Steps between C-alpha positions, in 0.01 A plus 500: 500500500258243369569145401473578125799751532682255732483218247645729232778613720584122565529456127735806461552393131393695184213363302681342211592179333788311658838662462848382607724744675825348431698726746322332793584150384762314710690405173547872431623579861733176498559328171590158670166484692334158482150643517252325265180605661322607186672276233228229518198691608377633164244281340555640149877535515488872484801520745826414342747320719798749458680675787325735563187349345313665212123545492331487153206734531341369185480141632387596845129420586498696838430189709701692772655176626844661487424770747522315828796275428778756452656592842607844369164594341661533154171416337238776530144544410166584658443160679178345647558565871345852530170388343501179696531700825213718389276212473619369830404822662138472363444131542312429832528127487714224663586298204615605151646322194737670255473423128725617209386706198550179287266279674201374275240485777580753771123546595493161674690483830627250745276347763504736799619795303286797549673731259729461195752766386627489151842647446667658202766263362610172639495396879876452469519885520399462867809440718463364854483859629157535331357212702662622818340844436162347440522340845496841659146553380363223725421244241469157645568313179630571161486263209740551212337353174755312290265227380538618134869562506587162334286579187611870492768621261668643788518161685871524562418770763313259723806386703575869572145548641525206714835601629385850591203352679704252683729776631198699619349194641814429708510854645138527573510169694727659743213717629210264421356773280307490184524164319592463141419215264554421138214386290634241272354345185296183549459543873212280611451708808449817309138600437411777248265761636362823374630805690568863437792577279687842517745623258800624700561799273134604530325371813149619578452809724170580655396764762498229751862436431579869574348488844668157558838641433450779753409250771777263435766672704713186559543449131582847437764494773654191336498666154680808641754291655556305182548833308734640760722197502526460135600872463769446772692251288754725324741221404527341155262212557239351267136565590446143595757511798367842609152371509599197684675699765209729528243214544711300760569827701130568517410141595769504768350827653178313558622148563875448586662172406563295819743247358790492258552319168730502200448707193721275280443546130293825549762753381598622847864470642715581791865613460789454723847671468828347611799678647661480150287803408730782356243784515528549131123569478461321172213293625302806595574666179385204277185399711216559255229570770711690760466215746883549598608845606789656671538733788817692569580731792846631480718179503221274610336258241177325522323276248124497525245245349130527457381132466147596368621641183773249416391307194758219524679592181842409644676774302661639818664153576621474149680826496664479846861477435586324821195273524388660826119469424289191587136480389238294683213455252281326770451765756231471749195724514611669825820590335333699222171618680384702666803727531522745229832669587844418391727270710876526537689226324866627557667796661857594563742788552694604187866572453674641193708283264862607539568486125185648321304656789179319447324388829499135600359327811732501792444144604661376171846489671654684207574855415453439120188474289466177304618654180814663646586179702487295170717746307759489784503130482516514108707802430565403138152364418257672289179326607277575785388227738259247326201607700566871421553467130197271444 
């Protein structure tokens, strides 16, 4: 499979305008969710702040900034990542700069840049995963051009670009890989130079390029790995998280991290389950990405957790009737990576409730489930326990 097809596979989105798949939204899965990832991202207010949100197609300008922010991938369109990777495959240079489709002078680059790549839409459409993926193509330096953001009608997206770059900078600094910089407006150290400019959707292709592809076995191997890893993610995750996992996995294969650090504020979490767990399985049923799962063998119960695909939505903690779930939103890198398998959070032998026959953990020191126990203590009451009825 060549890089062109691989890039298309990495997109895995139909060629269309932005659409909102409400069934994937966290507010549809759990109406009390606090997620506001997309509410402030749209520069033209095409996203209405309802729960779930509404997308006004007539107002949408297809800047694509909403695509990487949704943890569930509820916003879909043909994004800029596949075309960017096509260009990365063909570029035989060390230093590139990325420029958006709205830049007034894309043909002048930054001092040191050997090639400019112009993307369709705004640079806010590139999540941190895009920059991590670019590092796999052996670029030494990538400049992200935001020198005209302040004068652009989409200037409200500049903080989102900076946030995505900062996240990628942090992760890449772990391995001392490709460096990223932002080209700001009125930077006295920035010198404009003439350099080639490629359109990401239509890069040049020569006979020499075809021979170059055939001889670039290492890049082809990386691309095959990216394609395989993205296809292996069967859970309900947004494309941004899938791509980030894919890129980090590939980097770790070539350069394992030799120290640990926190991932606080990056959307990763670790769960812990206390002995109060009643094995009701509500957390596994409600988990929107399938990060929590249950394994039963006869009367043995085991609660499993996949840290890599947890998006820190805290829904499981909210619906736990006995408050048995604790969430650590500042896990370390070694807790999340490199393992890709589930870990056991809780396991117990089960017994049967003597009243209704439902199965409950043996270590609860009771022979009644929580509902039967409450009714026995309140035989004339009509209400369930507060945590059950809420």
